[in-house]
C-alpha positions, 0 to 999 in steps of 0.5 A: 500500500505504501510506495515511498520505500518506508517499512510499514506495519500492516494489520491483519484484515479484520472482517466487518459484518454489516448488521443492517438489513441493507447498507444505507447512506447513513452507514457510509457517512458514519464510516467516513466520519469514524475514519476521519476521526482516526486519521485526525489522530493518526495522519500517517496511517492508511485506513483501507476498507476492502470489499470482496478482497478489493480496496474501496477507493471511494466509500460513497460507491458502497451505497450503490451496492444496496444489499452487499455481501454482509461479510465481505468487508474487511479493515486493514490499517497500515502504519509507519510508526507501529502505533496500533493501540487505537486500531481495535477501537477503530474496528469496533466503531466501524462495526457499530457504524455498520449497524442500525445505530449509526446515527451517533456517528453522523451527528456533528457540526459542519466541517468538524471531525468527531472526537473519538480517539 
């Protein structure tokens, strides 16, 4: 994932199971806000969501999938600094954001990042 020659540590893929009947736009917005909060705290980390083994370059495209394969999403974090302490929390929040209680992650001030990490 990193092409700049630095040695990076990559986490093992963690499966994110969609617990909603379908993946709604709010779930995607929640994921975007959760990842933005993580990246605010760890700007050098790459957070990659995979769908059926392929990296998703634009999370908005997931909304068009309607009812995706509920176990086809995986999270991988790549870090040059090896600081992985917040990765379990990131994973837990993404799982919550994939469920029916995603609204807590989309209610924020305009142009503000959620303070989750």
